[in-house]
ZATI-172813 format. One line per field, with one value per residue (C-alpha): z, x, y; residue in three letters; residue number from 1. Coordinates in Angstrom, 3 decimals, decimal comma. Layout:
# ZATI-172813
w (Z / ...)
u (X / ...)
v (Y / ...)
res (Ala / ...)
n (NUM / ...)
This chain:
# ZATI-172813
w (0,115 / -0,619 / 2,367 / 3,614 / 3,104 / 3,234 / 0,161 / 0,829 / -1,202 / -1,471 / -2,438 / -2,015 / -1,646 / -3,387 / -3,184 / -5,648 / -5,991 / -8,020 / -6,633 / -4,050 / -1,383 / -0,911 / 2,672 / 3,695 / 7,665 / 9,579 / 12,954 / 14,150 / 12,987 / 10,819 / 7,099 / 8,186 / 8,976 / 7,557 / 4,297 / 5,353 / 3,046 / 4,221 / 3,306 / 3,359 / 1,907 / 3,842 / 0,794 / 0,528 / 0,999 / 2,987 / 1,940 / 0,406 / 0,405 / -1,453 / -2,866 / -1,153 / 1,394 / 0,892 / 3,556 / 3,816 / 7,358 / 8,273 / 11,163 / 14,887 / 18,424 / 17,227 / 18,368 / 21,967 / 23,247 / 22,008 / 19,371 / 16,664 / 13,027 / 10,577 / 7,491 / 6,197 / 8,249 / 7,314 / 8,287 / 6,695 / 7,954 / 5,552 / 6,561 / 5,870 / 3,734 / 2,980 / 3,789 / 2,615 / 0,566 / 2,159 / 5,770 / 8,123 / 9,496 / 12,329 / 15,291 / 14,115 / 13,536 / 13,315 / 10,079 / 10,646 / 12,843 / 13,097 / 15,448 / 17,651 / 17,712 / 16,425 / 14,637 / 14,339 / 11,577 / 13,014 / 10,358 / 12,209 / 14,673 / 15,457 / 14,884 / 17,177 / 20,300 / 19,629 / 19,885 / 18,081)
u (0,047 / 1,043 / 2,572 / 0,898 / 2,458 / 2,199 / 1,377 / 2,575 / 0,869 / 2,447 / -0,427 / -4,429 / -6,358 / -9,442 / -11,534 / -14,190 / -17,637 / -17,416 / -13,386 / -12,586 / -9,568 / -8,561 / -6,731 / -5,321 / -5,251 / -3,317 / -2,028 / -1,266 / 1,791 / 1,022 / 2,579 / 3,985 / 1,010 / -1,802 / -2,054 / -2,077 / -2,222 / -0,261 / -0,983 / 2,048 / 3,127 / 2,197 / 0,314 / -2,107 / -5,865 / -5,824 / -8,519 / -11,774 / -13,795 / -16,646 / -15,934 / -15,953 / -13,438 / -12,733 / -11,259 / -9,359 / -8,773 / -6,536 / -5,075 / -6,123 / -4,830 / -3,349 / -5,883 / -6,389 / -9,598 / -9,183 / -6,724 / -6,596 / -5,574 / -4,780 / -5,688 / -5,765 / -3,447 / -3,233 / -0,370 / -1,013 / -3,120 / -5,846 / -8,983 / -10,878 / -14,540 / -16,830 / -17,144 / -16,596 / -20,054 / -20,148 / -19,775 / -21,799 / -20,788 / -18,266 / -19,056 / -22,494 / -22,021 / -19,351 / -17,294 / -16,462 / -15,985 / -12,566 / -11,267 / -13,989 / -13,574 / -15,838 / -14,004 / -15,668 / -14,775 / -13,966 / -13,175 / -12,006 / -9,659 / -6,452 / -3,237 / -1,036 / -3,207 / -5,046 / -8,556 / -11,212)
v (-0,080 / 3,719 / 5,080 / 8,446 / 11,975 / 15,997 / 17,797 / 21,296 / 24,127 / 27,414 / 29,124 / 28,789 / 25,179 / 24,665 / 21,468 / 22,411 / 21,086 / 17,861 / 17,774 / 15,062 / 15,374 / 11,367 / 11,035 / 7,988 / 7,387 / 4,585 / 6,331 / 9,676 / 10,996 / 13,967 / 13,359 / 10,014 / 7,715 / 9,805 / 12,386 / 15,906 / 19,018 / 21,741 / 25,470 / 27,573 / 31,480 / 34,522 / 35,752 / 32,585 / 33,343 / 29,674 / 27,001 / 27,111 / 23,648 / 22,602 / 19,078 / 15,714 / 14,241 / 10,604 / 8,984 / 5,513 / 4,235 / 1,439 / -0,138 / -0,542 / 0,505 / 3,818 / 6,324 / 7,840 / 9,450 / 13,405 / 12,524 / 15,491 / 14,704 / 17,657 / 16,882 / 20,405 / 22,367 / 26,045 / 27,798 / 31,319 / 34,260 / 33,070 / 31,661 / 28,484 / 28,475 / 26,043 / 22,412 / 19,182 / 18,290 / 14,754 / 15,967 / 18,149 / 21,264 / 21,208 / 18,850 / 18,157 / 14,420 / 11,905 / 11,650 / 7,936 / 5,264 / 3,310 / 0,834 / 1,688 / 5,185 / 8,006 / 10,815 / 14,418 / 16,947 / 20,414 / 23,207 / 26,032 / 24,120 / 26,004 / 23,836 / 26,064 / 25,845 / 22,857 / 24,225 / 23,152)
res (Ala / Pro / Thr / Ala / Gly / Arg / Ala / Thr / Ile / Lys / Gly / Asp / Leu / Ala / Val / Asn / Ala / Gly / Gly / Thr / Leu / Ala / Val / Arg / Ile / Gly / Gly / Thr / Asn / Glu / Ala / Val / Asp / Tyr / Asp / Gln / Ala / Leu / Ile / Thr / Asn / Ala / Ser / Ala / Arg / Gly / Ala / Thr / Leu / Gly / Gly / Ala / Leu / Asp / Leu / Ala / Trp / Ser / Gly / Ser / Gly / Trp / Ala / Ala / Ala / Gly / Gln / Lys / Leu / Trp / Ile / Val / Arg / Asn / Asp / Thr / Thr / Gly / Gly / Leu / Ser / Gly / Arg / Phe / Ser / Asn / Phe / Tyr / Pro / Thr / Gly / Ala / Val / Arg / Val / Ala / Thr / Asn / Asp / Gly / Arg / Arg / Trp / Thr / Met / Tyr / Tyr / Gly / Ala / Asp / Tyr / Ala / Ser / Gly / Leu / Lys)
n (1 / 2 / 3 / 4 / 5 / 6 / 7 / 8 / 9 / 10 / 11 / 12 / 13 / 14 / 15 / 16 / 17 / 18 / 19 / 20 / 21 / 22 / 23 / 24 / 25 / 26 / 27 / 28 / 29 / 30 / 31 / 32 / 33 / 34 / 35 / 36 / 37 / 38 / 39 / 40 / 41 / 42 / 43 / 44 / 45 / 46 / 47 / 48 / 49 / 50 / 51 / 52 / 53 / 54 / 55 / 56 / 57 / 58 / 59 / 60 / 61 / 62 / 63 / 64 / 65 / 66 / 67 / 68 / 69 / 70 / 71 / 72 / 73 / 74 / 75 / 76 / 77 / 78 / 79 / 80 / 81 / 82 / 83 / 84 / 85 / 86 / 87 / 88 / 89 / 90 / 91 / 92 / 93 / 94 / 95 / 96 / 97 / 98 / 99 / 100 / 101 / 102 / 103 / 104 / 105 / 106 / 107 / 108 / 109 / 110 / 111 / 112 / 113 / 114 / 115 / 116)
């Protein structure tokens, strides 16, 4: 199976309607165990979401309660707008269940502080 990795985007990220962001998740180490889109560049506007999120889960025993995975990490001053078309708004319902854990999407979480 292909290994997970990080796509570094030196500009804006747009997952437009009709598009899909595919993410493999098999552990908690970012860019090693799961895929991550990292947005960099001080002049970037950030991320715009409107297409689907396709999650492929694997493995077991790697998640702890409260674990956070940053599949879209925005290290710019730009914001995030929209949401993935196949998931509900922030925290509304679980995104998926893997290894007995329910995972929830948070669109406005802050990487630096870990707050959602």
